[in-house]
C-alpha positions in Angstrom: 0.4 0.2 23.8 0.0 -0.4 20.3 2.6 -0.1 17.6 0.6 3.3 16.7 1.2 4.6 19.7 4.7 3.6 19.3 5.6 5.1 16.2 5.9 9.3 16.7 2.3 11.2 16.1 3.9 12.6 12.5 3.4 9.2 11.1 -0.3 9.8 10.7 -1.8 12.1 7.7 -4.5 13.3 6.4 -6.3 14.7 3.6 -9.0 16.3 2.7 -11.2 13.2 3.5 -9.1 10.7 4.6 -6.9 9.7 7.4 -3.9 7.6 6.6 -2.6 5.8 10.0 0.3 3.4 10.0 -0.9 -0.5 9.9 -0.7 -2.1 13.1 -2.2 -5.4 14.5 -5.1 -3.6 15.7 -5.9 -3.7 12.0 -5.8 -7.6 11.9 -9.2 -8.0 11.5 -9.2 -5.5 8.9 -6.5 -6.7 7.0 -7.9 -10.2 7.1 -11.0 -8.8 4.9 -8.7 -7.0 2.3 -6.6 -9.3 1.6 -9.3 -12.0 1.4 -11.1 -9.7 -1.2 -11.5 -11.9 -4.7 -9.7 -8.7 -6.3 -7.2 -8.4 -4.0 -6.6 -11.9 -4.8 -6.8 -11.6 -8.7 -4.7 -8.7 -8.9 -2.0 -8.8 -5.9 -1.7 -12.1 -4.9 -2.7 -14.4 -2.5 -1.3 -13.7 0.9 -1.6 -16.8 2.8 -3.4 -14.5 5.3 -6.0 -17.0 6.0 -6.8 -16.2 9.8 -6.8 -13.8 11.9 -3.8 -14.8 13.2 -2.2 -14.9 10.0 -2.7 -10.7 9.4 -1.4 -10.1 12.8 1.5 -12.6 11.8 1.4 -10.5 8.5 1.6 -7.2 10.1 4.2 -8.0 12.2 6.8 -9.7 10.1 6.4 -7.6 7.1 4.7 -4.7 7.7 6.2 -3.7 11.1 10.3 -4.4 10.6 9.6 -2.0 7.3 8.2 1.3 9.1 11.2 0.7 12.2 13.4 0.2 9.4 12.8 2.9 6.9 10.5 4.8 8.5 7.2 4.5 6.3 5.8 1.3 5.2 2.0 0.3 5.0 -0.8 2.6 6.1 -4.7 1.9 6.3 -6.9 4.7 5.0 -9.6 5.7 7.1 -12.1 8.3 6.4 -12.8 11.0 8.4 -16.4 11.6 8.4 -17.7 7.7 9.7 -14.3 6.6 10.8 -13.7 3.5 8.3 -11.0 1.6 7.2 -11.5 1.6 3.4 -7.7 0.3 2.1 -4.2 0.1 2.3 -1.5 2.4 0.8 2.2 1.7 1.6 5.6 2.4 0.2 7.4 -1.1 0.0 10.8 -2.8 -0.5 10.4 -5.1 -2.1 12.4 -8.0 -3.3 13.7 -7.5 -7.0 13.0 -4.0 -7.5 15.8 -1.5 -7.2 13.9 1.3 -6.7 10.8 1.8 -3.5 7.7 0.7 -4.7 4.4 2.8 -3.9 1.2 -0.2 -3.7 -2.6 0.6 -2.9 -5.5 -1.8 -2.4 -9.6 -0.5 -1.2 -12.4 -3.3 -0.2 -14.5 -3.0 -3.6 -17.3 -0.6 -1.8 -15.3 2.3 -1.4 -13.6 2.8 -5.6 -14.7 4.8 -8.1 -14.2 7.8 -5.5 -11.2 9.0 -6.0 -9.7 7.4 -2.8 -7.1 5.5 -4.3 -5.8 8.2 -5.7 -5.8 11.0 -2.8 -4.2 8.2 -0.5 -1.7 7.0 -2.5 -0.5 10.9 -3.6 -0.4 11.8 -0.1 2.1 8.7 0.7 3.8 9.6 -2.9 4.4 12.7 -1.2 5.5 11.4 2.2 7.9 9.5 0.8 9.5 12.1 -1.5 8.9 14.7 0.5 9.8 13.3 4.3 12.0 10.6 3.3 13.9 11.9 0.3 13.3 9.3 -2.1 14.3 10.3 -5.5 12.4 7.6 -7.3 9.3 5.4 -6.8 8.0 2.6 -8.8 5.4 1.0 -9.5 4.3 -2.5 -10.3 0.7 -3.6 -11.7 -0.8 -7.2 -13.5 -1.0 -6.3 -17.4 -5.1 -6.6 -16.7 -5.2 -4.6 -14.0 -6.0 -1.3 -15.7 -7.4 0.7 -13.3 -4.1 0.1 -11.3 -2.5 1.0 -14.5 -4.7 4.6 -14.8 -3.8 5.3 -11.7 -0.1 4.1 -11.6 -0.2 6.9 -14.0 -2.1 9.9 -12.7 0.5 9.9 -9.8 3.2 10.5 -12.3 5.3 7.6 -12.4 5.5 6.4 -16.0 5.9 2.6 -17.7 9.2 1.2 -18.5 9.1 -2.3 -18.8 7.7 -6.0 -17.5 9.5 -7.5 -14.8 8.9 -11.0 -12.6 9.8 -10.7 -9.5 11.7 -13.8 -7.3 9.5 -16.4 -6.8 6.9 -15.3 -9.5 6.3 -16.3 -12.7 3.7 -13.4 -13.6 5.0 -10.9 -16.1 4.3 -7.6 -14.5 4.1 -3.6 -15.7 6.8 -1.5 -13.8 6.7 2.5 -13.6 8.9 5.1 -12.3 8.9 8.7 -11.9 11.3 10.5 -13.3 
């Protein structure tokens, strides 16, 4: 039985064009591919996912415990029309941030079609409407203009610059009001 089967079926969400489902170990090949794309490494960072086994361990050790603890976490974004895994979006409890953080990443070939906004807007509403989060934050690098634009479109406002523990990059910090 996979992790996805263990989760409540209500934890799979839909939008007009997308299915948003909790990441599971079955997604290890996709996470490996996504996390090793040049834009992911450039804008989000190298997460040390250098093999399929690393991706599986990352899911087991990083993503699944947050779902167990909080009920929400990282979701794989799948197109309804073709069933293609195109990206990930989630709400994360991140060390160094007091407010949970929304994050998103798409395979480059699916950018510019509104998928990231559609998925992130849904996950934001899941966090706030279902899990009762009062605030959501987002962080991004200073040169990731497309993410900054999407974060603002989600209704988050720039507050200040932050540096996360064990990282020296100064990031832009946004938050809902």
